[in-house]
C-alpha positions in Angstrom: 120.3 66.5 140.6 122.6 63.5 141.0 124.3 62.1 137.9 122.8 58.6 138.4 119.2 60.0 138.2 120.0 62.2 135.3 121.5 59.5 133.0 118.3 57.6 132.3 116.5 60.8 131.3 119.4 61.8 129.1 119.6 58.4 127.5 115.8 58.5 126.7 116.3 61.9 125.2 119.1 60.7 122.9 117.1 57.6 121.9 114.1 59.8 121.2 116.1 62.1 119.0 117.7 59.2 117.1 114.3 57.5 116.4 112.9 60.9 115.2 115.9 61.6 112.9 115.8 58.1 111.4 112.0 58.3 110.8 112.1 61.8 109.4 115.1 61.1 107.2 113.5 58.1 105.6 110.2 59.9 105.0 111.9 63.0 103.6 114.2 60.8 101.5 111.2 59.1 99.9 109.4 62.4 99.3 112.4 64.1 97.8 113.4 61.1 95.7 109.9 61.3 94.1 110.6 64.8 93.1 114.1 63.9 91.8 113.3 60.8 89.8 110.2 62.1 88.1 111.9 65.4 87.4 114.8 63.4 85.8 112.3 61.3 83.8 110.7 64.6 82.7 113.9 66.1 81.4 114.6 68.4 84.4 118.1 68.3 85.7 118.7 68.0 89.5 121.8 69.9 90.8 121.5 68.8 94.5 119.7 66.1 96.4 120.1 66.8 100.1 118.9 65.1 103.3 119.1 67.8 105.9 120.0 71.5 105.8 123.1 73.6 106.7 126.7 72.5 106.6 127.4 69.5 104.4 128.7 66.5 106.3 129.2 64.2 103.2 128.6 64.5 99.5 129.4 62.9 96.2 128.5 63.6 92.5 126.9 61.0 90.3 127.5 60.6 86.6 124.7 63.0 85.7 126.3 65.8 87.8 123.8 65.7 90.7 125.4 66.3 94.1 124.1 63.9 96.7 124.7 65.1 100.3 124.0 64.7 104.0 123.8 68.0 105.9 124.2 68.7 109.6 120.6 69.7 110.4 118.6 66.5 109.8 115.1 68.1 109.9 114.1 67.9 106.3 115.6 67.9 102.9 115.3 69.3 99.4 116.1 68.8 95.7 117.6 71.9 94.0 116.9 71.7 90.2 118.7 73.6 87.5 117.5 77.3 87.5 116.5 77.2 91.2 117.8 80.1 93.4 117.5 78.1 96.6 116.2 75.0 98.3 112.7 76.4 98.2 112.7 76.2 94.4 112.6 80.0 93.9 113.6 81.0 90.4 117.2 82.2 89.8 116.3 85.0 87.4 119.9 86.0 86.5 121.0 82.4 85.8 117.9 81.7 83.8 118.4 84.8 81.6 122.1 83.8 80.9 121.1 80.3 79.9 120.9 79.3 76.2 117.5 78.4 75.0 118.3 74.7 74.7 119.3 74.6 78.4 116.1 76.2 79.7 114.1 73.1 78.9 116.1 71.3 81.6 115.2 73.8 84.3 112.3 73.5 86.7 111.0 76.9 85.6 111.5 76.5 81.8 110.1 72.9 81.5 106.6 72.3 80.1 103.7 72.6 82.5 103.1 68.8 82.5 106.7 68.1 83.5 106.6 70.6 86.4 103.3 69.4 87.6 104.4 65.7 87.5 107.6 66.5 89.3 105.9 68.4 92.1 103.1 65.9 92.5 105.6 63.0 92.7 106.7 63.9 96.2 103.4 63.2 97.9 102.6 60.3 95.5 105.8 58.6 96.5 104.9 59.0 100.1 101.6 57.2 99.4 103.4 54.5 97.4 105.9 54.0 100.2 103.1 53.6 102.8 101.5 51.0 100.5 104.7 49.1 100.2 105.2 49.2 104.0 101.7 48.0 104.8 101.8 45.3 102.2 105.2 44.2 103.4 104.1 44.0 107.0 100.9 42.1 106.1 102.9 39.5 104.1 105.7 39.2 106.6 103.8 39.4 109.9 100.5 38.0 108.6 96.9 38.5 109.8 94.8 36.5 112.2 93.2 33.5 110.5 89.4 33.5 110.2 87.9 31.6 111.9 90.7 32.2 114.5 93.1 29.5 115.7 94.7 29.6 119.1 98.5 30.0 119.0 98.9 30.7 122.7 96.5 30.9 125.7 97.0 33.9 128.0 97.1 33.5 131.8 93.8 34.5 133.4 92.7 34.4 137.0 90.9 31.2 138.0 90.0 30.4 134.4 88.9 26.8 134.0 89.3 26.1 130.3 89.0 23.0 128.1 90.5 24.9 125.1 93.9 24.0 123.8 96.6 25.6 121.6 95.8 24.8 118.0 92.1 24.8 118.4 90.2 26.7 115.7 87.1 28.5 117.0 84.2 28.0 114.7 81.3 29.1 117.0 80.8 30.9 120.3 77.7 30.3 122.5 76.1 28.5 119.5 76.6 31.4 117.1 78.9 30.8 114.1 82.0 32.9 114.1 81.4 35.6 111.5 83.4 36.0 108.3 83.6 39.8 109.1 83.7 40.0 112.9 81.8 43.0 114.3 81.3 44.6 117.7 77.6 43.6 117.6 78.6 39.9 117.5 80.8 40.1 120.5 78.6 42.5 122.5 75.7 39.9 122.1 77.8 37.2 123.9 76.8 36.5 127.5 78.7 38.6 130.1 79.8 35.5 132.0 83.3 34.4 133.1 83.1 31.4 130.8 81.5 30.7 127.4 80.7 27.7 125.3 83.0 27.2 122.3 82.7 25.0 119.2 86.2 24.2 118.0 87.9 22.1 115.3 90.6 20.0 116.9 92.6 17.3 115.0 89.8 16.9 112.4 87.1 16.6 115.1 84.4 19.2 116.0 84.1 19.6 119.8 82.0 21.6 122.2 84.2 22.9 125.1 84.1 25.6 127.7 86.6 28.5 127.8 87.2 32.0 129.2 85.2 35.1 128.2 86.3 35.9 124.6 87.1 39.5 125.3 88.0 39.6 129.1 89.1 42.7 130.9 92.7 41.9 130.0 95.0 44.7 129.0 96.4 44.2 125.5 98.3 47.4 125.3 99.1 50.4 127.6 99.5 53.6 125.6 102.8 55.5 126.3 102.4 58.6 128.6 98.8 57.7 129.3 97.0 57.7 132.7 97.3 53.9 132.8 101.0 53.9 132.2 101.6 56.6 134.8 99.6 54.6 137.3 101.7 51.5 136.6 99.3 49.2 134.7 101.0 46.6 132.5 100.1 44.6 129.4 98.6 41.3 130.6 97.0 42.8 133.7 93.4 41.7 134.2 90.9 44.2 135.7 88.8 42.5 138.3 86.7 45.4 139.6 86.3 49.1 138.7 84.8 51.4 141.4 83.6 48.3 143.2 81.8 46.7 140.2 82.9 43.3 139.1 84.3 43.4 135.5 83.9 40.3 133.2 84.4 42.0 129.8 86.6 44.9 128.8 83.5 46.8 127.5 82.1 46.9 131.0 85.3 48.8 132.1 84.7 51.3 129.3 81.2 52.0 130.7 82.5 52.5 134.3 85.3 54.9 133.1 82.8 56.9 131.0 80.2 56.9 133.8 82.7 58.3 136.2 82.6 61.5 134.1 86.2 62.5 134.8 86.4 61.3 138.4 89.2 59.0 139.5 88.5 55.3 139.0 89.5 52.7 141.5 90.8 49.4 139.9 91.5 46.0 141.4 93.9 44.2 139.2 95.2 40.6 138.9 98.7 40.3 137.7 100.3 37.0 136.7 103.1 36.2 139.2 102.0 38.8 141.8 101.5 37.5 145.3 98.2 39.4 145.7 95.7 41.6 143.9 96.8 45.1 143.1 94.9 48.4 143.7 95.2 51.4 141.4 93.6 54.9 141.4 93.6 56.3 137.9 92.5 59.8 136.7 90.9 59.5 133.3 91.6 62.0 130.6 89.1 63.6 128.2 90.1 62.7 124.6 88.7 63.1 121.1 88.2 59.8 119.3 87.4 59.3 115.6 84.1 57.7 114.8 83.2 55.4 111.9 81.6 58.3 110.0 84.8 60.3 110.1 83.6 62.5 112.9 84.8 62.7 116.5 83.4 62.0 119.9 84.7 63.0 123.4 85.3 60.2 125.8 87.1 59.7 129.1 90.0 57.3 128.7 92.7 55.8 130.9 94.9 54.7 127.9 94.6 51.0 127.7 93.2 48.6 125.1 91.7 45.2 125.2 92.8 41.8 124.0 91.2 38.4 123.5 92.0 35.5 125.9 94.5 34.1 123.4 97.1 35.0 120.8 95.8 34.0 117.4 97.6 32.1 114.7 98.8 34.4 112.0 98.8 33.5 108.3 100.0 35.1 105.2 97.2 36.7 103.1 97.1 36.5 99.3 99.0 39.3 97.7 95.8 40.8 96.2 94.2 40.9 99.6 97.3 42.4 101.2 97.3 45.2 98.6 93.6 45.8 99.2 94.1 46.0 102.9 97.1 48.4 102.5 95.1 50.7 100.2 92.2 50.8 102.6 94.6 51.6 105.5 96.3 54.4 103.5 93.0 55.9 102.4 91.8 55.7 106.0 94.8 57.7 107.3 94.0 60.4 104.7 90.3 60.6 105.5 91.0 60.7 109.3 93.6 63.4 108.7 91.1 65.5 106.7 88.4 65.0 109.3 90.8 65.9 112.2 92.0 69.0 110.4 88.4 70.1 109.7 87.2 69.5 113.2 90.2 71.2 114.7 89.7 74.3 112.5 86.0 74.5 113.4 86.7 74.1 117.1 84.9 70.8 117.4 87.9 69.0 118.8 90.7 70.2 121.1 93.7 71.9 119.6 96.0 69.6 121.6 95.2 66.8 119.0 97.9 68.4 116.7 101.4 67.4 117.6 104.6 69.1 116.7 108.2 67.9 116.3 108.5 66.8 119.9 105.3 64.8 119.7 106.4 63.1 116.5 109.8 62.4 118.1 108.1 60.8 121.2 105.9 58.7 119.0 108.9 57.5 116.9 110.6 56.3 120.0 107.5 54.7 121.4 107.0 52.6 118.3 110.7 51.8 118.1 110.5 50.5 121.7 107.6 48.2 120.8 109.6 46.5 118.1 110.9 46.8 114.5 107.5 45.9 112.9 105.7 48.6 114.9 108.4 51.2 114.0 108.1 50.3 110.3 104.3 50.5 110.5 104.7 54.0 112.1 106.9 55.0 109.1 104.0 54.0 106.8 101.5 56.1 108.8 103.8 59.1 109.0 104.6 58.9 105.2 100.9 59.0 104.4 100.4 62.0 106.8 103.3 63.8 105.2 102.0 63.2 101.7 98.6 64.4 102.6 99.9 67.6 104.3 102.1 68.4 101.3 99.1 68.3 99.0 97.2 71.0 100.9 96.8 74.1 98.7 99.2 76.3 100.7 102.0 78.3 99.0 105.4 76.8 99.9 103.9 73.3 99.9 103.6 71.0 96.9 99.9 71.6 96.9 100.5 75.4 96.6 102.8 74.9 93.6 100.1 72.6 92.0 97.6 75.4 92.6 99.7 77.8 90.7 100.1 75.3 87.9 96.4 74.9 87.8 96.0 78.7 87.4 98.6 78.6 84.6 96.7 75.8 82.8 93.5 77.7 82.9 94.8 81.3 82.3 97.4 80.1 79.7 100.0 82.2 81.5 102.1 82.0 84.7 100.9 83.9 87.8 102.2 87.4 88.3 105.7 87.0 89.8 105.3 89.7 92.5 101.9 88.3 93.6 103.3 84.8 93.7 106.2 86.0 95.8 103.8 87.6 98.3 101.7 84.5 98.5 104.8 82.3 99.0 105.9 84.6 101.8 102.4 84.3 103.4 102.6 80.5 102.9 106.0 80.4 104.6 104.7 82.4 107.6 101.6 80.2 107.8 103.7 76.9 107.7 106.1 78.2 110.4 103.1 79.3 112.5 101.6 75.9 112.3 104.9 74.3 113.3 105.2 76.6 116.3 101.6 75.9 117.2 102.3 72.1 117.2 105.4 72.6 119.2 103.5 74.7 121.8 101.0 71.8 122.0 103.8 69.4 122.7 105.1 71.6 125.5 101.9 72.8 127.2 99.2 70.3 126.5 
């Protein structure tokens, strides 16, 4: 292999690794800080707060005697509390026995049940709080499309005769008032014609004008490493025909791809600036897509999504609305994660839907490539997923510790130490097995 051909691949690998380390360090830092600060508020002393494992690259002690450090292996982190034997919060029996009674209260293992429970639960809770802050921040800084929508920019479309102008506010399409809560049914009911009749507000006047199909077969986004990207499709391309059928709306393309039942799809594409129409042959891929009822359906996809014929004006929503939207988004990630996990365990969806470290690293870089807002949004999604996974009742995870504390609350005694050690070992093996499973999916799927 020549050096010139190797360098781009090497550069992409480095950028992927950097994006992954940055994303993971932020999420881990939020999670561990939750444990640390609630433990401190609960009277439990933290000896070490570490981002990463292994050899220490940098450290300092604060006024409370906590060592803050960055370690060489940046794939995780931990808080070591007083009385812990290791980063996994195992009890240091010898140290605990040598401590005076007054000091035991400040250890993780000698603190009251409420303090231990709050400290353990705080990690996932802080992940959820971080996600909410991220989503609210994005909504307030980036904004949401106005409703009814106003046109900020008209996209280039082939042969589109339009009387619409930038700044127009669309109040009705084909005589039907634009809905307060837009739904697929509203847009599907519009005529499948190249042009539509629009009622718009312009400079204080209400006008009836003609314009392009609201949801033309224009590509709004090409998913990374999808069939569409590999074939060479680009954002802004307009699909003219699919397997010889004229395409006016993006939904018609969905029908053609699904109807091909896995066979290659021939596309004729208009691209702004190209001297002539382009031809593509794309092999769809069978994918599991979430449904509105938290189930899944299998569909053939080529990895592109639609857009409208315009870029909408964005406006800042009220803070209350932003919080509500952020809470709904966070809750949606949790419910979809639960549904995906259940359907994967029961064999209803393909095992390849679970990604490992490589998949997360690729996703981190993909979102970073799309822009800062997209990368920050990905951090919010990843934080919610990490919080959810840590609440699963598996020994070694926060949910496992909370399960033990639940037993202690009911039985009025701590679980048998030997039995707990066995379960912790089983939990460790299980977690490592899941990590290897995800990694194998990244490599072989």
